[in-house]
PDB file of N, CA, C, O and CB in Angstrom:
ATOM      1  N   MET A   1       3.339 -23.032  16.646  1.00  0.00           N
ATOM      2  CA  MET A   1       2.279 -22.052  16.985  1.00  0.00           C
ATOM      3  C   MET A   1       1.991 -21.088  16.276  1.00  0.00           C
ATOM      4  O   MET A   1       2.842 -20.201  16.211  1.00  0.00           O
ATOM      5  CB  MET A   1       2.429 -21.521  17.993  1.00  0.00           C
ATOM      6  N   GLU A   2       1.052 -20.961  15.707  1.00  0.00           N
ATOM      7  CA  GLU A   2       0.814 -20.226  14.298  1.00  0.00           C
ATOM      8  C   GLU A   2      -0.049 -18.911  15.226  1.00  0.00           C
ATOM      9  O   GLU A   2      -0.849 -18.924  16.162  1.00  0.00           O
ATOM     10  CB  GLU A   2      -0.333 -21.357  12.809  1.00  0.00           C
ATOM     11  N   ARG A   3       0.511 -17.978  14.514  1.00  0.00           N
ATOM     12  CA  ARG A   3       0.330 -16.619  14.964  1.00  0.00           C
ATOM     13  C   ARG A   3      -0.923 -15.656  14.382  1.00  0.00           C
ATOM     14  O   ARG A   3      -0.701 -15.615  13.172  1.00  0.00           O
ATOM     15  CB  ARG A   3       1.616 -15.978  14.643  1.00  0.00           C
ATOM     16  N   ASP A   4      -2.022 -14.934  14.630  1.00  0.00           N
ATOM     17  CA  ASP A   4      -3.171 -14.488  14.126  1.00  0.00           C
ATOM     18  C   ASP A   4      -2.940 -12.686  14.431  1.00  0.00           C
ATOM     19  O   ASP A   4      -3.198 -12.182  15.524  1.00  0.00           O
ATOM     20  CB  ASP A   4      -4.557 -15.346  14.941  1.00  0.00           C
ATOM     21  N   TRP A   5      -2.538 -12.082  13.516  1.00  0.00           N
ATOM     22  CA  TRP A   5      -2.322 -10.805  13.461  1.00  0.00           C
ATOM     23  C   TRP A   5      -3.906 -10.165  12.756  1.00  0.00           C
ATOM     24  O   TRP A   5      -3.906  -9.041  12.254  1.00  0.00           O
ATOM     25  CB  TRP A   5      -0.839 -10.565  12.552  1.00  0.00           C
ATOM     26  N   ARG A   6      -4.765 -10.729  12.780  1.00  0.00           N
ATOM     27  CA  ARG A   6      -6.265  -9.757  12.159  1.00  0.00           C
ATOM     28  C   ARG A   6      -6.788  -9.314  13.522  1.00  0.00           C
ATOM     29  O   ARG A   6      -6.804  -9.947  14.577  1.00  0.00           O
ATOM     30  CB  ARG A   6      -7.766 -10.825  11.161  1.00  0.00           C
ATOM     31  N   CYS A   7      -7.206  -8.098  13.258  1.00  0.00           N
ATOM     32  CA  CYS A   7      -7.619  -6.925  14.068  1.00  0.00           C
ATOM     33  C   CYS A   7      -8.968  -6.358  13.521  1.00  0.00           C
ATOM     34  O   CYS A   7      -8.796  -5.458  12.699  1.00  0.00           O
ATOM     35  CB  CYS A   7      -6.484  -5.797  14.038  1.00  0.00           C
ATOM     36  N   ASP A   8     -10.358  -6.694  13.803  1.00  0.00           N
ATOM     37  CA  ASP A   8     -11.360  -5.640  13.670  1.00  0.00           C
ATOM     38  C   ASP A   8     -11.820  -4.574  14.020  1.00  0.00           C
ATOM     39  O   ASP A   8     -12.760  -4.013  13.459  1.00  0.00           O
ATOM     40  CB  ASP A   8     -11.978  -5.858  13.744  1.00  0.00           C
ATOM     41  N   ILE A   9     -11.003  -4.017  15.332  1.00  0.00           N
ATOM     42  CA  ILE A   9     -11.193  -3.288  16.214  1.00  0.00           C
ATOM     43  C   ILE A   9     -10.469  -2.229  15.747  1.00  0.00           C
ATOM     44  O   ILE A   9      -9.273  -2.400  15.982  1.00  0.00           O
ATOM     45  CB  ILE A   9     -10.951  -3.767  17.393  1.00  0.00           C
ATOM     46  N   PRO A  10     -10.784  -0.856  14.989  1.00  0.00           N
ATOM     47  CA  PRO A  10      -9.901  -0.021  14.835  1.00  0.00           C
ATOM     48  C   PRO A  10      -8.652   0.832  15.863  1.00  0.00           C
ATOM     49  O   PRO A  10      -7.445   0.995  15.686  1.00  0.00           O
ATOM     50  CB  PRO A  10     -10.651   0.634  14.361  1.00  0.00           C
ATOM     51  N   GLU A  11      -9.506   1.224  16.884  1.00  0.00           N
ATOM     52  CA  GLU A  11      -9.299   1.356  18.292  1.00  0.00           C
ATOM     53  C   GLU A  11      -8.154   0.255  18.483  1.00  0.00           C
ATOM     54  O   GLU A  11      -7.109   0.813  18.149  1.00  0.00           O
ATOM     55  CB  GLU A  11     -10.719   1.110  19.208  1.00  0.00           C
ATOM     56  N   GLN A  12      -7.968  -0.657  18.754  1.00  0.00           N
ATOM     57  CA  GLN A  12      -7.263  -1.615  18.914  1.00  0.00           C
ATOM     58  C   GLN A  12      -5.886  -1.712  18.188  1.00  0.00           C
ATOM     59  O   GLN A  12      -4.735  -1.724  18.624  1.00  0.00           O
ATOM     60  CB  GLN A  12      -8.021  -2.534  18.668  1.00  0.00           C
ATOM     61  N   ARG A  13      -6.398  -1.774  16.947  1.00  0.00           N
ATOM     62  CA  ARG A  13      -5.296  -1.766  15.524  1.00  0.00           C
ATOM     63  C   ARG A  13      -4.235  -0.298  16.027  1.00  0.00           C
ATOM     64  O   ARG A  13      -3.005  -0.241  16.014  1.00  0.00           O
ATOM     65  CB  ARG A  13      -6.464  -1.351  13.506  1.00  0.00           C
ATOM     66  N   LEU A  14      -5.102   0.638  16.390  1.00  0.00           N
ATOM     67  CA  LEU A  14      -4.016   2.100  16.992  1.00  0.00           C
ATOM     68  C   LEU A  14      -3.249   1.836  18.067  1.00  0.00           C
ATOM     69  O   LEU A  14      -2.077   2.197  18.170  1.00  0.00           O
ATOM     70  CB  LEU A  14      -4.822   3.483  17.573  1.00  0.00           C
ATOM     71  N   VAL A  15      -4.063   1.010  19.156  1.00  0.00           N
ATOM     72  CA  VAL A  15      -2.711   0.459  19.956  1.00  0.00           C
ATOM     73  C   VAL A  15      -1.520  -0.104  19.858  1.00  0.00           C
ATOM     74  O   VAL A  15      -0.414   0.134  20.344  1.00  0.00           O
ATOM     75  CB  VAL A  15      -2.880  -0.181  20.524  1.00  0.00           C
ATOM     76  N   TRP A  16      -2.082  -1.125  18.931  1.00  0.00           N
ATOM     77  CA  TRP A  16      -0.696  -2.130  18.868  1.00  0.00           C
ATOM     78  C   TRP A  16       0.095  -1.362  17.923  1.00  0.00           C
ATOM     79  O   TRP A  16       1.320  -1.471  17.964  1.00  0.00           O
ATOM     80  CB  TRP A  16      -0.918  -3.852  18.260  1.00  0.00           C
ATOM     81  N   ALA A  17      -0.613  -0.391  16.844  1.00  0.00           N
ATOM     82  CA  ALA A  17       0.673   0.324  16.079  1.00  0.00           C
ATOM     83  C   ALA A  17       1.239   1.435  16.896  1.00  0.00           C
ATOM     84  O   ALA A  17       2.149   2.017  16.305  1.00  0.00           O
ATOM     85  CB  ALA A  17       0.263   0.994  14.606  1.00  0.00           C
ATOM     86  N   LYS A  18       1.013   1.819  17.876  1.00  0.00           N
ATOM     87  CA  LYS A  18       1.736   2.811  19.141  1.00  0.00           C
ATOM     88  C   LYS A  18       2.919   1.810  19.854  1.00  0.00           C
ATOM     89  O   LYS A  18       4.140   1.963  19.846  1.00  0.00           O
ATOM     90  CB  LYS A  18       0.357   3.344  20.580  1.00  0.00           C
ATOM     91  N   ALA A  19       2.148   0.792  20.436  1.00  0.00           N
ATOM     92  CA  ALA A  19       3.347  -0.249  21.311  1.00  0.00           C
ATOM     93  C   ALA A  19       4.149  -0.744  19.966  1.00  0.00           C
ATOM     94  O   ALA A  19       5.246  -0.929  20.493  1.00  0.00           O
ATOM     95  CB  ALA A  19       2.527  -1.920  22.395  1.00  0.00           C
ATOM     96  N   THR A  20       4.305  -1.017  18.855  1.00  0.00           N
ATOM     97  CA  THR A  20       4.887  -1.578  17.716  1.00  0.00           C
ATOM     98  C   THR A  20       6.130  -0.258  17.764  1.00  0.00           C
ATOM     99  O   THR A  20       7.319  -0.341  18.070  1.00  0.00           O
ATOM    100  CB  THR A  20       3.684  -1.770  16.188  1.00  0.00           C
ATOM    101  N   THR A  21       5.559   0.587  17.461  1.00  0.00           N
ATOM    102  CA  THR A  21       6.235   2.116  17.131  1.00  0.00           C
ATOM    103  C   THR A  21       7.532   2.210  18.322  1.00  0.00           C
ATOM    104  O   THR A  21       8.705   2.447  18.036  1.00  0.00           O
ATOM    105  CB  THR A  21       4.838   3.652  17.417  1.00  0.00           C
ATOM    106  N   GLU A  22       7.018   1.973  19.650  1.00  0.00           N
ATOM    107  CA  GLU A  22       7.514   2.279  20.687  1.00  0.00           C
ATOM    108  C   GLU A  22       8.710   1.037  20.966  1.00  0.00           C
ATOM    109  O   GLU A  22       9.878   1.119  21.346  1.00  0.00           O
ATOM    110  CB  GLU A  22       6.350   2.485  21.698  1.00  0.00           C
ATOM    111  N   ALA A  23       8.009   0.083  20.664  1.00  0.00           N
ATOM    112  CA  ALA A  23       9.290  -1.076  20.536  1.00  0.00           C
ATOM    113  C   ALA A  23      10.547  -1.281  19.891  1.00  0.00           C
ATOM    114  O   ALA A  23      11.617  -1.723  20.309  1.00  0.00           O
ATOM    115  CB  ALA A  23       8.917  -2.010  20.117  1.00  0.00           C
ATOM    116  N   LEU A  24      10.031  -0.699  18.347  1.00  0.00           N
ATOM    117  CA  LEU A  24      11.002  -0.683  17.532  1.00  0.00           C
ATOM    118  C   LEU A  24      11.757   0.344  17.565  1.00  0.00           C
ATOM    119  O   LEU A  24      12.669   0.502  16.753  1.00  0.00           O
ATOM    120  CB  LEU A  24      10.657  -0.853  16.476  1.00  0.00           C
ATOM    121  N   LYS A  25      11.477   1.184  18.511  1.00  0.00           N
ATOM    122  CA  LYS A  25      12.365   2.465  18.879  1.00  0.00           C
ATOM    123  C   LYS A  25      13.413   1.883  19.779  1.00  0.00           C
ATOM    124  O   LYS A  25      14.602   2.196  19.718  1.00  0.00           O
ATOM    125  CB  LYS A  25      11.505   3.748  19.686  1.00  0.00           C
ATOM    126  N   ILE A  26      12.851   0.930  20.701  1.00  0.00           N
ATOM    127  CA  ILE A  26      13.965   0.518  21.608  1.00  0.00           C
ATOM    128  C   ILE A  26      14.813  -0.560  20.916  1.00  0.00           C
ATOM    129  O   ILE A  26      15.965  -0.516  21.348  1.00  0.00           O
ATOM    130  CB  ILE A  26      13.404  -0.030  22.995  1.00  0.00           C
ATOM    131  N   ILE A  27      14.625  -1.559  19.945  1.00  0.00           N
ATOM    132  CA  ILE A  27      15.105  -2.263  19.301  1.00  0.00           C
ATOM    133  C   ILE A  27      16.053  -1.916  18.266  1.00  0.00           C
ATOM    134  O   ILE A  27      17.026  -2.619  17.995  1.00  0.00           O
ATOM    135  CB  ILE A  27      14.311  -2.784  19.009  1.00  0.00           C
ATOM    136  N   GLU A  28      15.680  -0.506  17.517  1.00  0.00           N
ATOM    137  CA  GLU A  28      16.575  -0.232  16.512  1.00  0.00           C
ATOM    138  C   GLU A  28      18.410  -0.616  16.982  1.00  0.00           C
ATOM    139  O   GLU A  28      18.867  -0.576  18.125  1.00  0.00           O
ATOM    140  CB  GLU A  28      16.241   1.452  16.180  1.00  0.00           C
ATOM    141  N   GLY A  29      19.107  -0.941  15.809  1.00  0.00           N
ATOM    142  CA  GLY A  29      20.184  -0.807  15.897  1.00  0.00           C
ATOM    143  C   GLY A  29      20.824  -2.151  14.647  1.00  0.00           C
ATOM    144  O   GLY A  29      20.238  -3.070  14.073  1.00  0.00           O
ATOM    145  N   LYS A  30      21.859  -1.812  14.634  1.00  0.00           N
ATOM    146  CA  LYS A  30      22.428  -2.888  13.480  1.00  0.00           C
ATOM    147  C   LYS A  30      22.339  -4.423  13.577  1.00  0.00           C
ATOM    148  O   LYS A  30      22.657  -4.938  12.505  1.00  0.00           O
ATOM    149  CB  LYS A  30      23.894  -2.696  13.337  1.00  0.00           C
ATOM    150  N   TRP A  31      22.109  -5.037  14.235  1.00  0.00           N
ATOM    151  CA  TRP A  31      21.589  -6.443  14.217  1.00  0.00           C
ATOM    152  C   TRP A  31      20.123  -6.952  14.858  1.00  0.00           C
ATOM    153  O   TRP A  31      19.416  -7.829  14.361  1.00  0.00           O
ATOM    154  CB  TRP A  31      22.616  -7.175  14.907  1.00  0.00           C
ATOM    155  N   LYS A  32      19.855  -6.242  15.999  1.00  0.00           N
ATOM    156  CA  LYS A  32      18.439  -6.409  16.351  1.00  0.00           C
ATOM    157  C   LYS A  32      17.168  -6.568  15.579  1.00  0.00           C
ATOM    158  O   LYS A  32      16.139  -7.106  15.988  1.00  0.00           O
ATOM    159  CB  LYS A  32      18.214  -5.520  16.962  1.00  0.00           C
ATOM    160  N   THR A  33      17.360  -6.073  14.504  1.00  0.00           N
ATOM    161  CA  THR A  33      16.193  -6.065  13.342  1.00  0.00           C
ATOM    162  C   THR A  33      16.314  -7.441  12.738  1.00  0.00           C
ATOM    163  O   THR A  33      15.449  -8.315  12.687  1.00  0.00           O
ATOM    164  CB  THR A  33      16.400  -4.824  12.074  1.00  0.00           C
ATOM    165  N   VAL A  34      17.606  -7.467  12.271  1.00  0.00           N
ATOM    166  CA  VAL A  34      17.933  -8.706  11.895  1.00  0.00           C
ATOM    167  C   VAL A  34      17.720 -10.193  12.486  1.00  0.00           C
ATOM    168  O   VAL A  34      17.384 -11.199  11.862  1.00  0.00           O
ATOM    169  CB  VAL A  34      18.986  -8.540  11.801  1.00  0.00           C
ATOM    170  N   ILE A  35      17.976 -10.068  13.720  1.00  0.00           N
ATOM    171  CA  ILE A  35      17.642 -11.086  14.766  1.00  0.00           C
ATOM    172  C   ILE A  35      16.047 -11.141  15.197  1.00  0.00           C
ATOM    173  O   ILE A  35      15.476 -12.199  15.466  1.00  0.00           O
ATOM    174  CB  ILE A  35      18.536 -10.746  16.062  1.00  0.00           C
ATOM    175  N   ILE A  36      15.439  -9.897  15.222  1.00  0.00           N
ATOM    176  CA  ILE A  36      13.741 -10.574  15.557  1.00  0.00           C
ATOM    177  C   ILE A  36      13.323 -10.935  13.992  1.00  0.00           C
ATOM    178  O   ILE A  36      12.781 -12.040  13.972  1.00  0.00           O
ATOM    179  CB  ILE A  36      12.314  -9.134  16.400  1.00  0.00           C
ATOM    180  N   CYS A  37      13.384 -10.531  13.107  1.00  0.00           N
ATOM    181  CA  CYS A  37      13.338 -10.918  11.434  1.00  0.00           C
ATOM    182  C   CYS A  37      13.255 -12.472  11.452  1.00  0.00           C
ATOM    183  O   CYS A  37      12.232 -13.148  11.344  1.00  0.00           O
ATOM    184  CB  CYS A  37      14.876 -10.378  10.450  1.00  0.00           C
ATOM    185  N   GLN A  38      14.626 -12.936  11.623  1.00  0.00           N
ATOM    186  CA  GLN A  38      14.544 -14.206  12.020  1.00  0.00           C
ATOM    187  C   GLN A  38      13.835 -15.331  13.059  1.00  0.00           C
ATOM    188  O   GLN A  38      13.615 -16.538  12.952  1.00  0.00           O
ATOM    189  CB  GLN A  38      15.390 -14.204  12.155  1.00  0.00           C
ATOM    190  N   LEU A  39      13.612 -14.441  14.005  1.00  0.00           N
ATOM    191  CA  LEU A  39      13.040 -14.798  14.860  1.00  0.00           C
ATOM    192  C   LEU A  39      11.545 -15.214  14.462  1.00  0.00           C
ATOM    193  O   LEU A  39      11.254 -16.409  14.519  1.00  0.00           O
ATOM    194  CB  LEU A  39      13.232 -13.897  15.733  1.00  0.00           C
ATOM    195  N   PHE A  40      10.681 -14.366  14.099  1.00  0.00           N
ATOM    196  CA  PHE A  40       9.501 -14.231  13.825  1.00  0.00           C
ATOM    197  C   PHE A  40       9.233 -15.293  12.287  1.00  0.00           C
ATOM    198  O   PHE A  40       8.280 -16.049  12.094  1.00  0.00           O
ATOM    199  CB  PHE A  40       9.267 -12.565  13.749  1.00  0.00           C
ATOM    200  N   ALA A  41      10.194 -15.077  11.529  1.00  0.00           N
ATOM    201  CA  ALA A  41      10.339 -16.123  10.395  1.00  0.00           C
ATOM    202  C   ALA A  41      10.582 -17.773  10.858  1.00  0.00           C
ATOM    203  O   ALA A  41      10.460 -18.759  10.132  1.00  0.00           O
ATOM    204  CB  ALA A  41      11.662 -15.625   9.492  1.00  0.00           C
ATOM    205  N   ALA A  42      10.899 -17.738  12.057  1.00  0.00           N
ATOM    206  CA  ALA A  42      11.177 -19.378  12.454  1.00  0.00           C
ATOM    207  C   ALA A  42       9.779 -20.174  12.631  1.00  0.00           C
ATOM    208  O   ALA A  42       8.663 -19.710  12.865  1.00  0.00           O
ATOM    209  CB  ALA A  42      12.077 -19.526  14.049  1.00  0.00           C
ATOM    210  N   LYS A  43      10.141 -21.376  12.468  1.00  0.00           N
ATOM    211  CA  LYS A  43       8.389 -22.227  12.803  1.00  0.00           C
ATOM    212  C   LYS A  43       8.290 -22.316  14.089  1.00  0.00           C
ATOM    213  O   LYS A  43       7.280 -22.905  14.472  1.00  0.00           O
ATOM    214  CB  LYS A  43       8.067 -23.957  12.257  1.00  0.00           C
ATOM    215  N   GLY A  44       9.145 -21.850  15.057  1.00  0.00           N
ATOM    216  CA  GLY A  44       9.376 -22.435  16.279  1.00  0.00           C
ATOM    217  C   GLY A  44      10.262 -21.758  17.205  1.00  0.00           C
ATOM    218  O   GLY A  44      10.754 -20.676  16.884  1.00  0.00           O
ATOM    219  N   PRO A  45      10.507 -22.286  18.305  1.00  0.00           N
ATOM    220  CA  PRO A  45      11.459 -21.828  19.119  1.00  0.00           C
ATOM    221  C   PRO A  45      12.999 -22.193  18.001  1.00  0.00           C
ATOM    222  O   PRO A  45      13.096 -22.912  17.006  1.00  0.00           O
ATOM    223  CB  PRO A  45      11.293 -22.722  20.799  1.00  0.00           C
ATOM    224  N   LEU A  46      14.197 -21.185  18.848  1.00  0.00           N
ATOM    225  CA  LEU A  46      15.634 -21.475  17.943  1.00  0.00           C
ATOM    226  C   LEU A  46      16.404 -21.374  18.726  1.00  0.00           C
ATOM    227  O   LEU A  46      16.435 -20.522  19.613  1.00  0.00           O
ATOM    228  CB  LEU A  46      16.113 -20.633  16.793  1.00  0.00           C
ATOM    229  N   ARG A  47      17.311 -22.404  18.489  1.00  0.00           N
ATOM    230  CA  ARG A  47      18.754 -22.263  19.560  1.00  0.00           C
ATOM    231  C   ARG A  47      19.620 -21.110  19.169  1.00  0.00           C
ATOM    232  O   ARG A  47      19.721 -20.728  18.003  1.00  0.00           O
ATOM    233  CB  ARG A  47      19.857 -23.677  19.481  1.00  0.00           C
ATOM    234  N   PHE A  48      20.267 -20.545  20.222  1.00  0.00           N
ATOM    235  CA  PHE A  48      21.257 -19.328  19.889  1.00  0.00           C
ATOM    236  C   PHE A  48      21.967 -19.853  18.344  1.00  0.00           C
ATOM    237  O   PHE A  48      21.965 -19.076  17.389  1.00  0.00           O
ATOM    238  CB  PHE A  48      22.633 -19.107  21.342  1.00  0.00           C
ATOM    239  N   SER A  49      22.507 -21.123  18.244  1.00  0.00           N
ATOM    240  CA  SER A  49      23.559 -21.712  17.324  1.00  0.00           C
ATOM    241  C   SER A  49      22.531 -21.414  15.856  1.00  0.00           C
ATOM    242  O   SER A  49      22.872 -20.825  14.830  1.00  0.00           O
ATOM    243  CB  SER A  49      24.049 -23.658  17.764  1.00  0.00           C
ATOM    244  N   GLU A  50      21.678 -21.814  16.063  1.00  0.00           N
ATOM    245  CA  GLU A  50      20.234 -21.866  14.612  1.00  0.00           C
ATOM    246  C   GLU A  50      20.268 -20.481  14.573  1.00  0.00           C
ATOM    247  O   GLU A  50      20.106 -19.883  13.509  1.00  0.00           O
ATOM    248  CB  GLU A  50      18.222 -22.583  14.973  1.00  0.00           C
ATOM    249  N   LEU A  51      20.411 -20.060  15.346  1.00  0.00           N
ATOM    250  CA  LEU A  51      19.852 -18.372  15.059  1.00  0.00           C
ATOM    251  C   LEU A  51      21.500 -17.743  13.931  1.00  0.00           C
ATOM    252  O   LEU A  51      21.870 -17.420  12.803  1.00  0.00           O
ATOM    253  CB  LEU A  51      19.648 -17.112  17.333  1.00  0.00           C
ATOM    254  N   GLU A  52      21.802 -17.881  14.940  1.00  0.00           N
ATOM    255  CA  GLU A  52      23.746 -17.594  14.265  1.00  0.00           C
ATOM    256  C   GLU A  52      23.557 -18.309  12.476  1.00  0.00           C
ATOM    257  O   GLU A  52      23.674 -17.800  11.361  1.00  0.00           O
ATOM    258  CB  GLU A  52      25.533 -19.145  15.627  1.00  0.00           C
ATOM    259  N   ARG A  53      23.299 -19.371  12.851  1.00  0.00           N
ATOM    260  CA  ARG A  53      23.504 -20.122  11.393  1.00  0.00           C
ATOM    261  C   ARG A  53      22.787 -19.397  10.493  1.00  0.00           C
ATOM    262  O   ARG A  53      23.440 -19.286   9.455  1.00  0.00           O
ATOM    263  CB  ARG A  53      22.998 -21.657  11.277  1.00  0.00           C
ATOM    264  N   ARG A  54      21.470 -18.720  10.419  1.00  0.00           N
ATOM    265  CA  ARG A  54      20.260 -18.391  10.011  1.00  0.00           C
ATOM    266  C   ARG A  54      20.604 -17.091   9.444  1.00  0.00           C
ATOM    267  O   ARG A  54      20.150 -16.782   8.342  1.00  0.00           O
ATOM    268  CB  ARG A  54      19.185 -18.426  11.069  1.00  0.00           C
ATOM    269  N   ILE A  55      21.705 -15.947  10.390  1.00  0.00           N
ATOM    270  CA  ILE A  55      21.762 -14.490   9.939  1.00  0.00           C
ATOM    271  C   ILE A  55      23.143 -14.458   8.749  1.00  0.00           C
ATOM    272  O   ILE A  55      24.245 -14.925   9.039  1.00  0.00           O
ATOM    273  CB  ILE A  55      22.049 -13.356  11.498  1.00  0.00           C
ATOM    274  N   GLU A  56      22.967 -14.099   7.987  1.00  0.00           N
ATOM    275  CA  GLU A  56      23.655 -13.600   6.992  1.00  0.00           C
ATOM    276  C   GLU A  56      24.329 -12.572   7.112  1.00  0.00           C
ATOM    277  O   GLU A  56      23.826 -11.601   7.678  1.00  0.00           O
ATOM    278  CB  GLU A  56      23.051 -13.435   6.146  1.00  0.00           C
ATOM    279  N   GLY A  57      26.137 -12.501   6.421  1.00  0.00           N
ATOM    280  CA  GLY A  57      26.695 -11.872   7.095  1.00  0.00           C
ATOM    281  C   GLY A  57      27.193 -11.427   8.384  1.00  0.00           C
ATOM    282  O   GLY A  57      27.395 -10.263   8.727  1.00  0.00           O
ATOM    283  N   ARG A  58      27.352 -12.397   9.002  1.00  0.00           N
ATOM    284  CA  ARG A  58      27.397 -12.300  10.393  1.00  0.00           C
ATOM    285  C   ARG A  58      29.130 -12.314  10.717  1.00  0.00           C
ATOM    286  O   ARG A  58      29.922 -13.076  10.162  1.00  0.00           O
ATOM    287  CB  ARG A  58      26.456 -13.634  11.105  1.00  0.00           C
ATOM    288  N   LYS A  59      29.439 -11.405  11.621  1.00  0.00           N
ATOM    289  CA  LYS A  59      31.069 -12.519  11.642  1.00  0.00           C
ATOM    290  C   LYS A  59      30.914 -13.011  12.835  1.00  0.00           C
ATOM    291  O   LYS A  59      30.197 -12.521  13.707  1.00  0.00           O
ATOM    292  CB  LYS A  59      32.848 -11.751  11.577  1.00  0.00           C
ATOM    293  N   SER A  60      31.898 -14.475  12.971  1.00  0.00           N
ATOM    294  CA  SER A  60      31.824 -15.427  13.800  1.00  0.00           C
ATOM    295  C   SER A  60      32.934 -15.073  14.228  1.00  0.00           C
ATOM    296  O   SER A  60      33.813 -14.430  13.655  1.00  0.00           O
ATOM    297  CB  SER A  60      31.589 -16.714  13.439  1.00  0.00           C
ATOM    298  N   LYS A  61      32.883 -15.736  15.831  1.00  0.00           N
ATOM    299  CA  LYS A  61      34.213 -15.322  16.575  1.00  0.00           C
ATOM    300  C   LYS A  61      35.365 -16.137  16.122  1.00  0.00           C
ATOM    301  O   LYS A  61      36.513 -15.865  15.772  1.00  0.00           O
ATOM    302  CB  LYS A  61      34.102 -15.497  18.153  1.00  0.00           C
ATOM    303  N   ASN A  62      34.660 -17.253  16.248  1.00  0.00           N
ATOM    304  CA  ASN A  62      35.887 -18.348  15.098  1.00  0.00           C
ATOM    305  C   ASN A  62      36.317 -18.143  13.640  1.00  0.00           C
ATOM    306  O   ASN A  62      37.165 -18.782  13.017  1.00  0.00           O
ATOM    307  CB  ASN A  62      35.282 -19.836  14.813  1.00  0.00           C
ATOM    308  N   ALA A  63      35.408 -16.918  13.142  1.00  0.00           N
ATOM    309  CA  ALA A  63      36.112 -17.120  11.205  1.00  0.00           C
ATOM    310  C   ALA A  63      37.442 -16.522  11.403  1.00  0.00           C
ATOM    311  O   ALA A  63      37.883 -15.818  12.312  1.00  0.00           O
ATOM    312  CB  ALA A  63      35.140 -15.976   9.597  1.00  0.00           C
ATOM    313  N   ASP A  64      38.028 -17.027  10.208  1.00  0.00           N
ATOM    314  CA  ASP A  64      39.355 -17.393   9.878  1.00  0.00           C
ATOM    315  C   ASP A  64      39.798 -15.620   9.121  1.00  0.00           C
ATOM    316  O   ASP A  64      39.867 -15.360   7.920  1.00  0.00           O
ATOM    317  CB  ASP A  64      39.366 -19.060   8.634  1.00  0.00           C
ATOM    318  N   PRO A  65      39.983 -14.857  10.047  1.00  0.00           N
ATOM    319  CA  PRO A  65      40.185 -13.359   9.410  1.00  0.00           C
ATOM    320  C   PRO A  65      40.903 -13.464   8.067  1.00  0.00           C
ATOM    321  O   PRO A  65      40.779 -12.470   7.352  1.00  0.00           O
ATOM    322  CB  PRO A  65      41.124 -12.342  10.414  1.00  0.00           C
ATOM    323  N   ALA A  66      41.657 -14.511   7.567  1.00  0.00           N
ATOM    324  CA  ALA A  66      42.318 -14.309   6.289  1.00  0.00           C
ATOM    325  C   ALA A  66      41.307 -14.588   4.950  1.00  0.00           C
ATOM    326  O   ALA A  66      41.469 -14.316   3.760  1.00  0.00           O
ATOM    327  CB  ALA A  66      43.605 -15.311   6.277  1.00  0.00           C
ATOM    328  N   ALA A  67      40.033 -15.348   5.776  1.00  0.00           N
ATOM    329  CA  ALA A  67      38.904 -15.569   4.750  1.00  0.00           C
ATOM    330  C   ALA A  67      38.485 -14.515   3.814  1.00  0.00           C
ATOM    331  O   ALA A  67      37.579 -14.729   3.009  1.00  0.00           O
ATOM    332  CB  ALA A  67      37.740 -15.900   5.421  1.00  0.00           C
TER     333      ALA A  67
END
C-alpha cells in the first residue's frame, strides 16, 4: 500500500497539522515514537517479532544479562 501525503488545500493542511500534534502528544514516550517510525518505514504490515528485530537498542526479555 502506497501512501499519498499531498494536500493542496491549506485548510485541510491545518486540520491535519492539529490532528498530528494531538496524536503526538498522546504517543510521546521513550519507545512509542521509535515503534511508530518503524511501522511507517515498513513497506507493509509487520509481525510483532519483526518489529522487535527492527528496533535497535531494545532490551530483549531473553537477552543475556552478562552480554
